[in-house]
C-alpha positions in Angstrom: 140.7 -181.0 -138.4 142.1 -177.9 -140.3 141.8 -174.2 -139.6 139.6 -172.2 -141.6 142.0 -169.4 -142.7 145.7 -169.4 -143.7 148.1 -167.8 -141.5 149.9 -165.5 -144.0 149.3 -162.0 -144.9 149.8 -159.9 -141.7 153.3 -159.2 -142.0 153.7 -155.6 -141.8 154.0 -154.7 -137.9 153.5 -151.3 -137.0 156.3 -151.1 -134.2 159.2 -153.5 -134.2 159.2 -156.4 -131.6 162.2 -157.2 -129.5 163.2 -160.9 -130.1 163.9 -162.5 -127.2 164.9 -166.3 -125.9 164.0 -167.9 -122.8 164.1 -171.3 -121.1 161.2 -173.4 -120.1 161.8 -175.1 -116.4 162.8 -178.2 -118.1 165.5 -176.4 -120.0 163.9 -176.4 -123.4 164.8 -173.1 -125.0 161.8 -170.7 -126.3 161.7 -167.6 -128.5 159.4 -164.9 -128.4 158.6 -161.1 -129.5 158.2 -158.5 -126.9 156.6 -155.1 -127.7 156.9 -152.5 -125.1 155.6 -148.8 -125.0 155.3 -145.9 -122.4 151.7 -146.7 -121.4 150.9 -147.5 -117.8 148.3 -150.4 -118.7 149.1 -154.0 -117.7 151.4 -156.4 -119.3 149.7 -158.8 -121.7 150.6 -162.4 -122.5 149.4 -163.7 -125.8 149.3 -167.5 -126.2 148.6 -169.1 -129.7 146.3 -171.6 -131.1 147.6 -175.0 -132.2 149.8 -174.5 -135.1 149.6 -170.7 -135.3 153.0 -168.8 -135.1 153.5 -166.0 -132.7 153.8 -163.6 -135.7 150.3 -164.0 -136.6 149.5 -162.2 -133.2 152.2 -159.5 -133.6 149.9 -156.7 -135.0 147.5 -157.3 -132.0 150.3 -157.1 -129.6 151.5 -153.7 -131.5 147.8 -152.4 -131.2 147.7 -153.2 -127.3 150.7 -151.2 -126.6 149.7 -148.4 -129.0 146.6 -148.3 -126.6 148.3 -148.3 -123.3 149.7 -151.6 -122.6 153.1 -151.4 -120.7 154.1 -154.5 -122.9 152.8 -157.2 -124.8 154.5 -160.6 -125.4 153.8 -163.3 -128.1 155.9 -166.6 -128.1 155.9 -170.1 -129.7 155.6 -173.3 -128.1 158.3 -175.7 -128.2 159.2 -177.6 -131.3 157.1 -175.3 -133.5 159.3 -173.9 -136.3 159.9 -170.4 -134.1 160.9 -172.4 -131.1 162.6 -175.5 -132.8 163.9 -178.8 -130.8 167.5 -178.7 -130.2 169.4 -181.4 -132.0 170.4 -182.8 -128.6 167.0 -183.1 -126.9 166.0 -186.6 -126.1 162.9 -186.2 -124.5 159.4 -186.8 -126.2 157.7 -183.5 -127.1 154.0 -183.7 -125.7 150.9 -181.5 -126.2 150.7 -181.0 -122.5 154.1 -179.5 -122.4 153.0 -176.4 -124.0 150.8 -175.9 -121.1 152.8 -177.0 -118.3 156.2 -175.7 -119.3 155.9 -173.1 -122.1 153.1 -171.0 -120.7 154.3 -170.8 -117.2 157.7 -169.8 -118.7 156.4 -167.1 -121.0 154.4 -165.7 -117.9 157.4 -165.7 -115.8 159.7 -164.1 -118.5 157.2 -161.3 -119.2 156.6 -160.5 -115.5 160.2 -160.8 -114.7 161.1 -157.9 -116.9 158.6 -155.6 -115.6 158.5 -156.6 -111.8 155.6 -155.8 -109.7 153.5 -154.8 -112.8 150.1 -156.0 -113.2 149.8 -158.8 -115.9 146.8 -160.0 -117.9 146.6 -162.6 -120.8 144.6 -163.7 -123.8 144.6 -167.0 -125.4 143.2 -168.4 -128.6 142.0 -171.8 -128.6 144.7 -174.0 -127.1 145.8 -170.6 -125.4 142.7 -170.6 -123.3 143.0 -174.2 -122.6 146.5 -173.8 -121.3 145.4 -171.3 -118.6 143.8 -174.0 -116.4 146.5 -176.5 -116.9 149.5 -174.4 -116.1 149.2 -173.9 -112.4 150.1 -170.1 -112.9 146.5 -168.7 -113.4 146.6 -166.8 -110.2 149.6 -164.7 -111.8 146.8 -162.9 -114.2 144.5 -160.1 -113.0 142.2 -161.3 -115.8 142.3 -163.3 -118.9 140.4 -163.5 -122.2 139.5 -166.5 -124.3 139.1 -166.6 -128.3 137.5 -169.5 -129.8 138.4 -171.6 -126.7 136.5 -174.9 -127.0 136.6 -178.5 -126.2 138.0 -180.2 -129.2 135.8 -183.5 -129.1 134.9 -184.1 -132.9 131.2 -184.7 -131.8 130.8 -181.1 -130.8 131.9 -179.4 -134.1 129.8 -178.4 -136.9 130.9 -181.1 -139.1 132.0 -184.1 -136.8 132.4 -186.9 -139.3 134.4 -184.9 -141.6 136.6 -183.5 -138.6 137.2 -187.1 -137.3 138.1 -188.5 -140.9 140.7 -185.4 -141.5 142.2 -185.9 -138.2 142.4 -189.6 -137.7 142.1 -191.3 -141.0 144.4 -188.5 -142.8 146.4 -186.7 -140.3 147.5 -189.3 -138.1 149.3 -191.5 -140.9 150.8 -188.2 -142.3 152.5 -187.3 -138.8 153.5 -191.0 -138.5 155.4 -190.6 -141.9 156.6 -187.3 -141.7 157.1 -186.8 -138.1 155.0 -183.7 -138.2 151.9 -182.3 -139.9 152.1 -181.0 -143.6 151.2 -177.4 -144.6 148.5 -178.8 -146.8 146.6 -179.8 -143.8 146.0 -176.2 -142.8 147.7 -175.8 -139.3 149.8 -173.1 -140.2 153.1 -174.0 -138.8 154.4 -177.6 -138.7 152.9 -179.2 -135.6 155.4 -181.9 -134.2 153.8 -185.4 -134.7 153.7 -186.3 -131.1 151.9 -183.3 -130.3 149.1 -183.8 -133.0 148.7 -187.5 -132.0 148.2 -186.2 -128.3 145.6 -183.8 -129.6 143.8 -186.5 -131.9 143.6 -188.7 -128.9 142.0 -185.9 -126.7 139.5 -185.2 -129.5 138.2 -188.7 -129.8 137.1 -188.5 -126.2 133.8 -186.6 -125.1 135.6 -185.1 -122.3 138.5 -184.2 -124.4 141.8 -183.9 -122.1 139.6 -184.2 -119.2 139.2 -187.6 -119.9 142.9 -188.4 -120.2 143.8 -190.1 -116.7 147.4 -189.5 -117.1 146.7 -185.7 -117.2 146.5 -185.1 -113.5 146.9 -181.4 -114.0 143.4 -181.1 -114.9 142.6 -180.9 -111.1 144.2 -177.3 -111.4 140.9 -176.0 -113.0 139.0 -176.2 -109.8 141.4 -173.4 -108.3 141.3 -170.9 -111.0 139.5 -167.8 -109.8 141.0 -165.5 -112.5 138.1 -163.5 -114.0 137.6 -164.7 -117.6 135.8 -163.3 -120.8 135.1 -165.9 -123.4 134.6 -164.6 -126.8 132.9 -167.1 -129.3 132.4 -166.6 -132.9 129.2 -167.6 -134.7 130.9 -168.4 -137.8 133.3 -170.6 -136.2 133.0 -174.3 -137.4 134.9 -175.6 -134.3 134.0 -173.3 -131.7 130.1 -174.2 -131.8 128.2 -173.2 -128.6 128.4 -176.9 -127.4 132.2 -177.1 -127.8 132.6 -173.8 -126.0 130.2 -174.7 -123.2 131.8 -178.4 -122.8 135.0 -176.6 -122.1 134.4 -173.5 -120.1 132.3 -175.3 -117.9 135.3 -176.5 -116.1 136.3 -173.1 -114.7 134.1 -173.6 -112.0 135.5 -171.3 -109.5 136.1 -168.5 -112.0 134.0 -165.4 -112.7 133.5 -166.1 -116.2 131.4 -163.9 -119.0 130.6 -165.2 -122.4 129.8 -163.4 -125.4 129.5 -164.2 -129.2 130.4 -162.0 -132.0 129.5 -162.5 -135.7 130.5 -161.2 -139.1 127.7 -158.5 -138.7 129.7 -157.0 -135.7 132.8 -156.5 -138.1 131.3 -155.0 -141.4 130.1 -158.5 -142.8 133.7 -159.8 -142.7 134.2 -163.4 -141.8 135.8 -164.5 -138.6 135.9 -168.1 -138.4 138.1 -170.1 -135.9 141.3 -167.9 -136.2 140.1 -164.7 -138.0 139.7 -162.7 -134.7 143.3 -161.5 -134.9 143.3 -160.5 -138.5 143.9 -156.8 -138.9 140.8 -156.3 -140.8 139.0 -156.5 -137.5 141.2 -154.0 -135.7 138.5 -151.3 -135.3 135.4 -153.6 -134.6 136.6 -156.9 -132.9 140.1 -155.8 -131.4 138.3 -153.0 -128.8 136.4 -155.6 -127.3 139.1 -157.9 -126.2 141.3 -154.7 -125.6 138.7 -153.0 -123.3 138.7 -156.1 -121.1 142.6 -156.6 -121.0 143.6 -153.1 -120.7 140.9 -151.7 -118.5 138.8 -154.5 -117.2 135.8 -153.1 -119.1 133.3 -155.9 -120.1 131.3 -155.4 -123.4 127.8 -154.4 -123.0 126.3 -157.4 -124.8 126.3 -160.9 -123.6 
């Protein structure tokens, strides 16, 4: 599997973030960027897609603060280039760690900086999947998914190609290098152990819900956080089937789904990762921003 857009290019940030370091509950050191302003809107936690660095979301974070958010926080999951593994770290880096340790630590860090202030969240792809596994969904007044889906290759627009790229090409590369290679199109170097967990989940029709060792999937039934799920009609991964097969597990949440297309953004392509490109600032970002900052659902469904 490969992302449909490279992650470079959006490097000019309107307002400089404050780099911060914080620890997950198991002691792993993580890094993030904090944007804050004078608005009285909620705190916004922004959780990345697999392989996407936190800097990919920094323009959106700055835009949220410019539009009234009290603060917005981006962060890198463990063992990604922005939160590198310490030399003395002996444990295995698992994909589930990003949801069970890193996501909750980022939420705790953000809320701890502004005690008593309401917090909302937005997650792209895995950043939406992590909400249900994290055990801290109740900390969020509301949440937005962007291209959040089941990764099972059979639900994607090109299932055979996706299976071959991930398993026949990708797995051997990670076994040799210990991480993904940039030419695989995943942005940052994803740790090999994380990639292999991902590949295993994607081979199962129930994605990580089919992993019997991941008992934390039971937490999905307790999530009551209101959710807006945004899908893209030109996303080769986030097909209607793939999105449905994942969001159906948020059974107790009030979940609203909408679909956006290039026609909604002056003909500009969106794809799996493109929603957070600054070319969609005036067209697509207000859809997510209205929900996050004001609890306003878009008119169309």
